C-alpha positions in Angstrom: -7.9 -8.0 15.6 -8.2 -11.8 17.0 -11.3 -11.1 18.7 -12.7 -9.7 15.6 -11.6 -12.5 13.5 -13.2 -14.9 16.0 -16.5 -12.9 16.2 -16.3 -13.0 12.0 -15.6 -17.0 12.0 -18.2 -17.6 15.0 -20.9 -16.1 13.3 -20.4 -17.3 9.9 -22.9 -20.1 8.5 -19.7 -21.5 6.5 -17.1 -22.6 8.4 -15.1 -23.8 6.2 -15.6 -21.6 3.1 -15.1 -18.6 6.0 -11.4 -20.6 6.6 -10.7 -21.1 2.8 -11.2 -17.2 1.9 -8.1 -15.7 0.6 -9.1 -12.5 2.4 -9.8 -14.4 5.4 -6.6 -16.4 5.2 -5.0 -12.7 5.0 -5.8 -11.7 8.3 -5.0 -15.1 9.8 -1.7 -14.5 8.3 -1.5 -10.4 9.4 -2.5 -11.9 13.3 0.7 -14.6 13.2 2.9 -12.1 12.5 1.8 -9.8 15.2 2.0 -12.7 17.8 5.2 -14.1 16.4 7.0 -11.1 15.1 9.7 -10.3 18.5 10.4 -14.5 17.8 10.5 -14.0 13.5 11.6 -11.8 10.7 9.3 -8.3 10.9 6.8 -9.3 8.6 4.4 -6.5 10.1 4.2 -5.0 7.0 1.5 -7.2 6.1 -0.7 -5.2 7.4 -0.6 -3.0 4.4 -3.1 -6.1 3.1 -5.5 -5.4 6.0 -6.2 -1.8 5.6 -6.4 -2.6 1.7 -9.4 -5.4 2.8 -11.0 -2.9 4.7 -10.9 -0.5 2.1 -12.2 -3.2 -0.6 -14.9 -4.0 2.0 -18.2 -3.7 0.6 -19.7 -2.4 3.1 -17.3 0.6 3.8 -17.8 1.1 -0.3 -21.4 1.6 0.0 -21.4 3.9 2.9 -18.8 6.0 1.8 -20.6 6.4 -1.6 -23.8 7.2 0.4 -22.0 9.9 2.5 -19.6 11.5 0.7 -20.1 13.3 -2.9 -16.3 13.5 -3.3 -15.9 9.8 -3.1 -18.7 8.9 -5.1 -17.6 11.4 -8.1 -14.2 10.4 -7.6 -14.0 6.7 -6.7 -12.0 5.2 -9.6 -9.1 7.6 -9.1 -9.5 6.9 -5.2 -9.5 3.0 -5.9 -6.5 3.3 -8.2 -4.3 5.3 -5.8 -5.0 2.9 -3.1 -4.1 0.2 -5.2 -0.7 1.5 -6.2 0.3 2.8 -2.6 -0.4 -0.5 -1.1 1.3 -2.2 -3.6 4.5 0.2 -3.6 5.1 -0.1 0.5 4.2 -3.9 0.2 7.3 -4.7 -2.5 8.8 -2.4 -1.2 9.0 -4.1 2.4 9.0 -7.7 -0.2 12.6 -5.8 -1.2 14.0 -4.9 1.7 13.5 -8.3 3.9 14.7 -10.3 1.1 17.6 -8.2 -0.1 19.0 -6.3 2.6 20.9 -9.4 4.0 22.4 -10.5 0.6 22.5 -7.1 -1.1 24.9 -4.6 0.0 23.2 -1.9 -2.1 19.5 -1.7 -0.2 20.9 -1.3 3.2 17.6 0.1 4.5 14.4 0.3 3.8 14.5 3.8 2.2 16.8 2.3 -0.2 14.5 -0.6 -0.8 11.5 2.0 -1.7 14.0 4.1 -4.1 14.4 0.8 -6.3 10.7 0.1 -6.1 9.8 3.5 -7.1 12.8 3.5 -9.8 11.9 -0.1 -11.2 8.3 0.9 -11.4 8.5 4.0 -12.9 10.8 1.8 -15.7 13.3 4.8 -14.7 16.0 1.9 -13.7 18.9 4.2 -13.0 21.2 1.5 -12.6 22.9 2.3 -8.9 20.9 -0.3 -7.4 20.1 -3.6 -9.0 19.1 -7.2 -8.1 22.8 -9.9 -7.8 20.4 -13.4 -7.7 17.8 -14.5 -9.7 15.0 -13.9 -7.1 16.1 -10.5 -7.3 15.6 -10.2 -10.7 12.2 -12.2 -10.9 10.5 -9.8 -8.5 11.9 -6.9 -10.3 10.1 -8.0 -13.5 6.7 -8.5 -11.1 7.2 -4.9 -10.0 7.9 -3.3 -13.5 5.0 -5.4 -15.2 2.4 -4.8 -12.0 3.6 -1.6 -10.9 3.8 0.1 -14.7 0.2 -1.4 -15.0 -1.2 0.1 -11.7 0.6 3.7 -12.8 -1.2 3.6 -16.0 -4.6 2.5 -14.2 -4.3 5.9 -12.0 -3.2 7.9 -15.3 -6.3 6.5 -17.0 -8.7 7.4 -13.8 -7.2 10.9 -13.7 -7.1 12.2 -16.9 -10.2 10.2 -18.5 -13.4 12.8 -18.6 -15.4 12.0 -15.4 -18.6 9.6 -16.2 -21.4 8.3 -13.9 -22.0 4.3 -13.7 -25.0 3.7 -14.9 -26.2 0.7 -16.9 -28.8 1.1 -19.6 -31.1 -1.2 -19.4 -31.6 -1.6 -23.3 -27.8 -2.0 -24.6 -25.8 -2.2 -21.3 -23.9 0.9 -21.5 -22.2 1.1 -18.2 -20.4 4.3 -18.2 -22.3 7.9 -18.7 -21.9 11.5 -19.0 -22.9 13.0 -15.7 -25.3 15.3 -17.4 -26.7 12.4 -19.9 -30.8 12.3 -20.5 -30.2 9.7 -23.8 -27.5 6.8 -23.7 -24.8 7.6 -26.4 -25.4 3.8 -27.5 -28.4 3.4 -28.2 -30.5 6.8 -27.5 -32.9 5.5 -24.5 -33.9 8.0 -21.9 -31.7 7.2 -18.9 -33.0 8.0 -15.3 -29.5 9.0 -13.9 -30.1 9.6 -10.2 -28.5 13.0 -9.6 -28.0 15.1 -6.7 -30.1 18.1 -8.2 -26.8 19.7 -9.8 
Protein backbone atom coordinates (compact mmCIF):
# COMPACT_ATOMS: atom_id res chain seq x y z
CA UNK A 1 0.00 0.00 0.00
CA UNK A 2 2.89 2.33 0.74
CA UNK A 3 4.39 1.68 -2.70
CA UNK A 4 1.01 2.24 -4.37
CA UNK A 5 0.41 5.50 -2.49
CA UNK A 6 3.96 6.73 -3.15
CA UNK A 7 3.70 5.93 -6.86
CA UNK A 8 0.35 7.71 -7.18
CA UNK A 9 1.78 10.74 -5.36
CA UNK A 10 4.89 10.71 -7.55
CA UNK A 11 2.97 10.69 -10.85
CA UNK A 12 0.32 13.20 -9.79
CA UNK A 13 0.64 16.55 -11.51
CA UNK A 14 -0.92 18.51 -8.66
CA UNK A 15 0.80 17.26 -5.52
CA UNK A 16 -1.04 19.59 -3.11
CA UNK A 17 -4.42 18.64 -4.53
CA UNK A 18 -3.45 14.96 -4.25
CA UNK A 19 -2.38 15.47 -0.63
CA UNK A 20 -5.68 17.02 0.47
CA UNK A 21 -8.00 14.70 -1.48
CA UNK A 22 -10.23 12.95 1.13
CA UNK A 23 -9.79 9.54 -0.52
CA UNK A 24 -6.01 9.89 -0.43
CA UNK A 25 -6.21 10.99 3.20
CA UNK A 26 -8.15 7.79 3.96
CA UNK A 27 -5.40 5.79 2.25
CA UNK A 28 -2.79 7.59 4.33
CA UNK A 29 -4.76 6.95 7.52
CA UNK A 30 -5.07 3.24 6.67
CA UNK A 31 -1.31 3.03 6.04
CA UNK A 32 -0.60 4.81 9.34
CA UNK A 33 -2.85 2.44 11.29
CA UNK A 34 -1.20 -0.59 9.71
CA UNK A 35 2.26 0.67 10.67
CA UNK A 36 1.24 1.78 14.16
CA UNK A 37 -0.99 -1.26 14.79
CA UNK A 38 1.20 -2.90 17.46
CA UNK A 39 1.57 0.36 19.39
CA UNK A 40 -1.94 1.85 19.45
CA UNK A 41 -5.58 0.76 19.45
CA UNK A 42 -6.48 -1.48 16.56
CA UNK A 43 -7.81 0.87 13.89
CA UNK A 44 -7.22 -1.62 11.07
CA UNK A 45 -10.97 -1.77 10.49
CA UNK A 46 -10.36 1.33 8.37
CA UNK A 47 -9.20 -1.04 5.64
CA UNK A 48 -12.90 -1.35 4.86
CA UNK A 49 -12.77 2.28 3.70
CA UNK A 50 -9.88 1.37 1.43
CA UNK A 51 -12.00 -1.41 -0.10
CA UNK A 52 -14.85 1.05 -0.61
CA UNK A 53 -12.45 3.44 -2.31
CA UNK A 54 -11.45 0.63 -4.68
CA UNK A 55 -15.06 -0.24 -5.45
CA UNK A 56 -15.90 3.41 -6.03
CA UNK A 57 -12.93 3.92 -8.33
CA UNK A 58 -14.14 5.23 -11.66
CA UNK A 59 -11.89 2.88 -13.62
CA UNK A 60 -13.13 -0.19 -11.74
CA UNK A 61 -16.76 0.77 -12.32
CA UNK A 62 -16.19 1.40 -16.03
CA UNK A 63 -14.43 -1.97 -16.43
CA UNK A 64 -17.17 -3.82 -14.56
CA UNK A 65 -19.87 -2.17 -16.69
CA UNK A 66 -18.07 -3.11 -19.90
CA UNK A 67 -17.23 -6.70 -19.01
CA UNK A 68 -20.11 -7.94 -16.89
CA UNK A 69 -23.72 -7.83 -18.03
CA UNK A 70 -24.81 -8.85 -14.51
CA UNK A 71 -23.07 -5.80 -13.01
CA UNK A 72 -24.47 -3.49 -15.67
CA UNK A 73 -28.00 -4.72 -15.00
CA UNK A 74 -27.75 -4.66 -11.20
CA UNK A 75 -25.23 -1.90 -10.52
CA UNK A 76 -27.59 0.10 -8.31
CA UNK A 77 -28.39 -2.92 -6.12
CA UNK A 78 -24.68 -3.84 -5.90
CA UNK A 79 -23.75 -0.28 -4.96
CA UNK A 80 -26.51 -0.17 -2.32
CA UNK A 81 -25.38 -3.50 -0.81
CA UNK A 82 -21.73 -2.38 -0.74
CA UNK A 83 -22.62 0.97 0.86
CA UNK A 84 -24.79 -0.67 3.52
CA UNK A 85 -22.19 -3.39 4.23
CA UNK A 86 -19.32 -0.94 4.55
CA UNK A 87 -21.39 1.31 6.80
CA UNK A 88 -22.47 -1.65 8.95
CA UNK A 89 -18.99 -3.05 9.53
CA UNK A 90 -17.27 0.33 9.90
CA UNK A 91 -19.82 1.54 12.46
CA UNK A 92 -19.71 -1.83 14.25
CA UNK A 93 -15.95 -1.49 14.64
CA UNK A 94 -16.39 2.10 15.83
CA UNK A 95 -19.03 1.04 18.38
CA UNK A 96 -16.73 -1.68 19.66
CA UNK A 97 -13.71 0.60 19.89
CA UNK A 98 -15.57 3.41 21.65
CA UNK A 99 -17.69 1.30 23.98
CA UNK A 100 -15.96 -1.97 24.88
CA UNK A 101 -14.00 -0.47 27.79
CA UNK A 102 -16.69 1.79 29.22
CA UNK A 103 -19.82 -0.27 28.50
CA UNK A 104 -19.94 -3.75 30.05
CA UNK A 105 -22.77 -4.74 27.68
CA UNK A 106 -20.38 -4.52 24.69
CA UNK A 107 -17.82 -7.18 25.49
CA UNK A 108 -17.09 -8.45 21.99
CA UNK A 109 -17.28 -7.48 18.34
CA UNK A 110 -20.41 -9.65 18.04
CA UNK A 111 -22.12 -7.58 20.76
CA UNK A 112 -21.22 -4.42 18.83
CA UNK A 113 -22.53 -5.95 15.58
CA UNK A 114 -25.75 -7.00 17.33
CA UNK A 115 -26.22 -3.47 18.73
CA UNK A 116 -25.51 -1.88 15.34
CA UNK A 117 -27.96 -4.10 13.45
CA UNK A 118 -30.76 -3.69 16.01
CA UNK A 119 -30.22 0.06 16.03
CA UNK A 120 -29.99 0.30 12.24
CA UNK A 121 -33.22 -1.62 11.75
CA UNK A 122 -34.82 0.42 14.57
CA UNK A 123 -35.73 -2.83 16.33
CA UNK A 124 -33.78 -1.81 19.44
CA UNK A 125 -34.48 -4.66 21.84
CA UNK A 126 -33.03 -2.64 24.74
CA UNK A 127 -30.76 -5.37 26.12
CA UNK A 128 -27.69 -3.35 25.00
CA UNK A 129 -27.82 0.41 25.51
CA UNK A 130 -25.31 3.23 25.32
CA UNK A 131 -24.27 4.61 28.69
CA UNK A 132 -22.76 7.97 27.69
CA UNK A 133 -23.64 10.90 25.43
CA UNK A 134 -21.08 9.95 22.76
CA UNK A 135 -22.62 6.49 22.50
CA UNK A 136 -26.11 7.89 22.24
CA UNK A 137 -25.04 10.31 19.51
CA UNK A 138 -23.43 7.39 17.67
CA UNK A 139 -26.71 5.48 17.97
CA UNK A 140 -28.55 8.43 16.41
CA UNK A 141 -26.08 8.44 13.49
CA UNK A 142 -26.58 4.69 13.07
CA UNK A 143 -30.35 5.09 12.99
CA UNK A 144 -30.49 8.03 10.59
CA UNK A 145 -27.73 7.10 8.13
CA UNK A 146 -28.17 3.35 8.38
CA UNK A 147 -31.92 3.48 7.89
CA UNK A 148 -31.46 5.74 4.86
CA UNK A 149 -28.96 3.26 3.37
CA UNK A 150 -31.31 0.37 4.16
CA UNK A 151 -34.21 2.14 2.43
CA UNK A 152 -31.96 2.85 -0.56
CA UNK A 153 -31.22 -0.87 -0.82
CA UNK A 154 -34.92 -1.77 -0.64
CA UNK A 155 -35.68 0.84 -3.30
CA UNK A 156 -32.92 -0.50 -5.59
CA UNK A 157 -34.21 -4.06 -5.22
CA UNK A 158 -37.92 -3.46 -5.73
CA UNK A 159 -37.95 -0.57 -8.20
CA UNK A 160 -38.46 -1.81 -11.77
CA UNK A 161 -35.17 -2.19 -13.64
CA UNK A 162 -34.31 0.74 -15.87
CA UNK A 163 -31.47 1.58 -18.21
CA UNK A 164 -29.51 4.78 -17.65
CA UNK A 165 -29.60 6.82 -20.87
CA UNK A 166 -30.07 10.60 -20.97
CA UNK A 167 -32.74 11.79 -23.39
CA UNK A 168 -31.18 14.55 -25.53
CA UNK A 169 -34.40 16.60 -25.51
CA UNK A 170 -35.86 16.46 -22.01
CA UNK A 171 -32.94 14.99 -20.03
CA UNK A 172 -34.88 12.04 -18.57
CA UNK A 173 -32.20 9.63 -17.37
CA UNK A 174 -33.97 6.34 -16.62
CA UNK A 175 -35.91 4.37 -19.24
CA UNK A 176 -37.29 0.85 -19.57
CA UNK A 177 -34.82 -1.63 -21.06
CA UNK A 178 -37.01 -2.14 -24.10
CA UNK A 179 -37.86 1.55 -24.55
CA UNK A 180 -37.88 2.90 -28.08
CA UNK A 181 -39.33 6.32 -27.21
CA UNK A 182 -38.84 8.59 -24.21
CA UNK A 183 -41.92 8.36 -21.97
CA UNK A 184 -41.61 12.04 -21.09
CA UNK A 185 -41.18 13.76 -24.45
CA UNK A 186 -41.68 11.00 -27.05
CA UNK A 187 -38.29 11.32 -28.77
CA UNK A 188 -36.91 8.19 -30.43
CA UNK A 189 -34.11 6.88 -28.20
CA UNK A 190 -31.02 5.17 -29.63
CA UNK A 191 -30.40 3.15 -26.44
CA UNK A 192 -27.51 0.73 -27.00
CA UNK A 193 -28.41 -2.86 -26.25
CA UNK A 194 -26.76 -6.25 -26.15
CA UNK A 195 -29.14 -7.62 -28.77
CA UNK A 196 -31.53 -9.11 -26.22
